[in-house]
N, C-alpha and C positions, 0 to 999 in steps of 0.2 A: 853148777845149778840155778836154772834157769829162772823153775815156780819148787812149790808148796810142791812135799814130803807129805802123807796122810800120817792122823795118829798112828799110836801101833809102844811095841810093846819087844824086847827079847826077854825069853825064857829065861833064853840059856850063855848070858852071855852081855859083859860090858859090852860101850859102844861108847871109843875114843871120837872130838872129832877137832885137828887140826886146821883153821885157815889159815891159807894160804892168798888170799889174795880178795881185796876187797868182806864183807860183814855178813859171816851165816847168825843165823836168828836161833836156836833151839828152844824154844819152846815144852813150858813143860805142864804139870798143869796146875801151879802152885808157883811159878817163878815165870821167864823169861833168862835165856843170858843170848846175847851178843858181839862173836866173837871178834874182832881185830885179824889180820895178819899178827902169826906169829904167838896169838893165844890156842890155848888146848885145853876142852872143855870132856870129863868122862864121863857118860850116864853112866847109870848103874843097872846091871840087869834089872827086867820085872818096869822098870818105872815111865809108865806113859808119854811119846814128849813124841816132837817130830822137828821139823825145817826146813827150813826156809827162806833165799836172799837176802837183802838188805837193798832193794833197787831194781837193778836190771838182775845181774847175776852174784854170785862168789866164789871161789873157787877153795875148796878147803881136801881133807882127806881123814875116811872115812875110820878105822882101825877094829878089829873087833874080828870075834873066831870065828876060823875057816870054816866050820857048819852051823851059824849067825841063823836062829830061826826068829823066823819076822810074824807076831802074832796083830792083823791089821786088827783097828780099832775102829764105828762106823758111831760117827758123832747122833 
């Protein structure tokens, strides 16, 4: 990941992120999570969030339902 992803949510699936390299920032409406390599975090379905690298890039593995729906939230 080299740039921010837009604000969104998933009505039909949780989304789990596992960070492999650098730091992944997960912004929620109520808090900001920073994941270092080897850490994981699950965003529950229907929770509005966005992700971005801290620095130039991050390498992470997202895990979610194969029929994931993504609903974009315009600011």
